[in-house]
C-alpha positions, 0 to 999 in steps of 0.5 A: 500500500505504501509503495502504491502511494509513493508511486502515485506521488512520484507520478503526480510530481513527474507530471507536474514537472513535465508540464512546467518543463514543457512550458519553459521549453516552448518559451525558450525555443520560441525565444531562441528562434525569434532572436535570429529573426529580423526585428521587424519586416519593413514594407511600404516605406514603414520604419522597422519600429512602426512596421513591427507595431502595426503588423504584429498579430495579437497572438504574438503579443500574448506570447511575448508577454507570457515569455517576458513573465517567465523570463522575469521569473527565472532571471535574477535582478542583481545587476552584478550577477547579470553582468557576470553572466553577460561577460561569460556569454560574450566570451562564449560567442553569444552577444545578443541582448536576449542571450541572458534571458535565453541562458536562464530559460535553458538552465531552468528547462534543463533542471526540470527535465533532468528532475523529470527523468529522475522521477520517471526512473524512480517510478519504474524502480521496483525496489522499495526505497527510503524517502531520503533516497527518493528525494535525492533521486529527484533533487540530484538530477535537478542540481545537475541540470542546473549546473550543466548550462554554465559549464557548457558556456564556460567550455565554449568560452575556453574553446574560443579562447584557445582558438584565438590564442593559436591563431593570433600570431598569424594575425599579428604577422599579417597586421605588421605586413599590411602596415609596413606596406603603407596601409593604416591600422583600420585598413589593415584590420579590415584586410586581416579580418577578411584573410583570417576567416579561413583560419579562425572564425573567432578572430574573424568575428572579433576583428570584424566587430572591432572594425565596425566599432572603429568605423562607427566612431567609438573611442579607440581605447574602449574598443581595444579594451573590449576586444581584449576582454571578449577574447580573454587571452593574455597576448591579445590583452598585451596587444591591446595595451600596445595599441592604446599606448601607441595612440596616446603617445603618438608612437608608430604602430608599425614600430610598436607591433614589430617590438611586440611581435618579437617579444611575443615570439620569445614568450611562445618559445619559453612556453614551448620549452616549459612544456617540453621540460614538463613532459618527462615528469608527466610521462613518469607519473603516467608510467607509475600510475599504470605500472606500480598497481599491477606490480603490487598486485602481482607481488602481494596477491598470493600472500593475501590469498594465503592469509585469507585462506588461513583465517577461513580455516581458523573460522571453520574450526 
């Protein structure tokens, strides 16, 4: 009787969690689709704002209002936390204003979906389990689903950072060649952005954004600082510092880049030597990890079997 009641409670909880998860899933997918759609379709000379207001159906307005309520519920209002998440999303390649809302919606969806999976698995388990274990089978998947999206974002950011770090020396060499050929820094950036697209998509996107911001007339110091912050690479951060100092003090960009390129090559050589020096230690640790345990088992195994046999005989007598 108790098992039947527990099963009904679990099925009810699973159905409730499934309903909430489906609602959040529909809302999140809707938001992800609309963020890639143009903001408004213009026709007949209407501006995007007026076309969006006049041509928007009532159902879309209701969906947007419902989605906004859910987003306000799952999105924190603390500006410090929002700024931290926004920076992590930008470093992962998600720059749209709705990225924060989509992130928190996806995290809530993953949490409830994982909890529902745990509830379904628990409901089909025939072995009677204590209440703390049942609650753990619901809470633990919920926590896992809550943690997975931030880990995924950090993984994407790290992948982009590594790609930018590997391709940046080529960018620096091409910039130096273009500037020494007589082009300005802005022209060199545009040319390098076109050429680097086949090597690194990350640097292509970031250099294109940097070019757009420079052409829009934004402060060059802020542009270089944000460029280094988005990529989070030490070499690029030092590169941005060199560019800011060359603009502030009137130093030739070609001379500054030539000195920085030589310094960066020395740093890369030092890092390669450091990794090469660590290789014997890593090989030794790996060899010990795979060699010592089997050796100890071979040497001590017969003695342990004899000791166990002696204790078994003593217990039998």
